[in-house]
C-alpha positions in Angstrom: -23.8 -47.2 -94.2 -22.9 -47.9 -90.6 -26.2 -46.3 -89.5 -28.1 -48.4 -92.0 -26.4 -51.6 -90.7 -27.3 -50.7 -87.1 -30.9 -50.0 -88.1 -31.1 -53.4 -89.8 -29.6 -55.0 -86.7 -32.1 -53.2 -84.4 -34.9 -55.2 -86.1 -33.4 -58.5 -84.9 -32.6 -57.7 -81.3 -34.3 -56.6 -78.1 -32.2 -54.8 -75.5 -33.2 -53.2 -72.3 -31.2 -50.2 -73.6 -33.9 -49.8 -76.3 -36.5 -49.6 -73.6 -34.4 -47.0 -71.8 -34.0 -44.9 -74.9 -37.7 -45.2 -75.7 -38.6 -43.8 -72.2 -38.7 -40.3 -73.7 -40.7 -38.9 -76.7 -37.5 -38.1 -78.6 -36.2 -41.6 -77.8 -39.4 -43.2 -79.1 -39.1 -41.2 -82.3 -35.4 -42.3 -82.7 -36.2 -46.0 -82.1 -39.2 -45.8 -84.5 -37.1 -44.1 -87.2 -34.3 -46.6 -86.9 -36.8 -49.5 -87.1 -38.3 -47.9 -90.2 -34.9 -47.4 -91.9 -34.0 -51.0 -90.8 -37.1 -52.3 -92.5 -36.4 -50.4 -95.7 -32.9 -51.8 -95.9 -33.5 -55.3 -94.5 -33.3 -56.7 -98.0 -29.6 -57.1 -97.1 -28.4 -58.7 -93.8 -26.7 -56.8 -91.1 -23.5 -58.8 -91.7 -23.6 -57.9 -95.4 -24.0 -54.3 -94.7 -21.1 -54.3 -92.3 -18.9 -56.2 -94.8 -19.7 -53.4 -97.3 -18.8 -50.7 -94.6 -15.5 -52.5 -93.9 -14.6 -52.8 -97.5 -15.3 -49.1 -98.2 -13.7 -47.8 -94.9 -10.5 -49.8 -95.4 -9.8 -48.5 -98.9 -6.7 -46.4 -99.2 -7.0 -43.1 -101.0 -4.3 -40.7 -102.1 -5.4 -37.7 -100.0 -4.0 -35.3 -97.4 -7.1 -36.0 -95.3 -8.4 -39.0 -93.3 -11.4 -39.7 -91.2 -12.8 -41.9 -88.4 -16.0 -43.3 -89.8 -17.0 -44.9 -86.5 -15.9 -41.9 -84.3 -18.1 -39.7 -82.1 -19.1 -37.5 -84.9 -19.0 -40.2 -87.5 -17.3 -39.9 -90.9 -18.2 -36.3 -91.9 -17.6 -34.9 -88.5 -14.1 -36.3 -88.1 -12.4 -35.5 -91.3 -9.0 -33.9 -90.6 -5.7 -33.5 -92.3 -3.6 -36.6 -91.8 -1.2 -34.6 -89.6 -3.9 -34.3 -86.9 -3.9 -38.1 -86.5 -0.4 -39.3 -87.6 2.0 -40.2 -86.4 0.2 -41.3 -83.3 1.7 -40.3 -79.9 1.5 -42.1 -76.6 0.0 -40.4 -73.5 -1.0 -41.4 -70.0 -4.7 -41.1 -69.4 -6.0 -42.1 -65.9 -2.8 -44.1 -65.3 -3.0 -46.0 -68.6 -0.6 -45.5 -71.5 -2.5 -45.2 -74.7 -2.2 -44.0 -78.3 -3.6 -40.6 -79.0 -3.8 -38.4 -82.2 -0.6 -36.6 -83.1 -2.4 -33.2 -82.6 -4.8 -34.3 -79.8 -5.4 -30.6 -78.8 -6.8 -29.8 -82.3 -8.8 -33.1 -82.4 -10.4 -32.5 -78.9 -11.2 -28.9 -79.6 -12.9 -29.9 -82.8 -15.1 -32.4 -80.9 -15.7 -30.6 -77.7 -14.7 -26.9 -77.9 -13.0 -26.1 -74.6 -12.4 -29.7 -73.6 -10.6 -28.7 -70.4 -13.9 -27.2 -68.9 -16.5 -29.6 -67.5 -19.8 -28.6 -69.1 -22.8 -27.7 -67.0 -25.0 -30.7 -66.0 -27.7 -29.7 -68.6 -25.2 -29.8 -71.5 -23.5 -33.1 -70.5 -23.9 -36.2 -72.7 -26.1 -38.8 -71.1 -25.0 -42.5 -71.1 -27.0 -45.3 -69.7 -25.6 -48.0 -67.3 -26.9 -51.5 -67.1 -26.2 -53.6 -64.1 -25.1 -57.1 -65.2 -24.9 -59.9 -62.6 -23.3 -63.2 -63.6 -23.9 -64.6 -60.1 -21.1 -66.3 -58.1 
């Protein structure tokens, strides 16, 4: 549902990031697919879709498992036993104290494999950077 909401939102915006993503054949396909899905589900507004996502995501279920629906691997990729996440611990990361999952080693291994090894350049995730200048 989050993906549908984002696809609907894509129809109403124009970002330079979209142009950046569409600079490759795969990126053009992804943008076109998202716009098509957004069109199919545009009978409901982006805000309505996200209210639905929030309502469903915030429900409490009696289960030994929990998930992060907005995480890196989305809902299905981040389902773990509650003990992996809770109780949260604090840790210092780049000089900042932050909350981390209770079993952060298991969590990070699930997402990245050997997360202590920097992947070769060709296997690294790509992120775009936009320069924003607000003037003086």
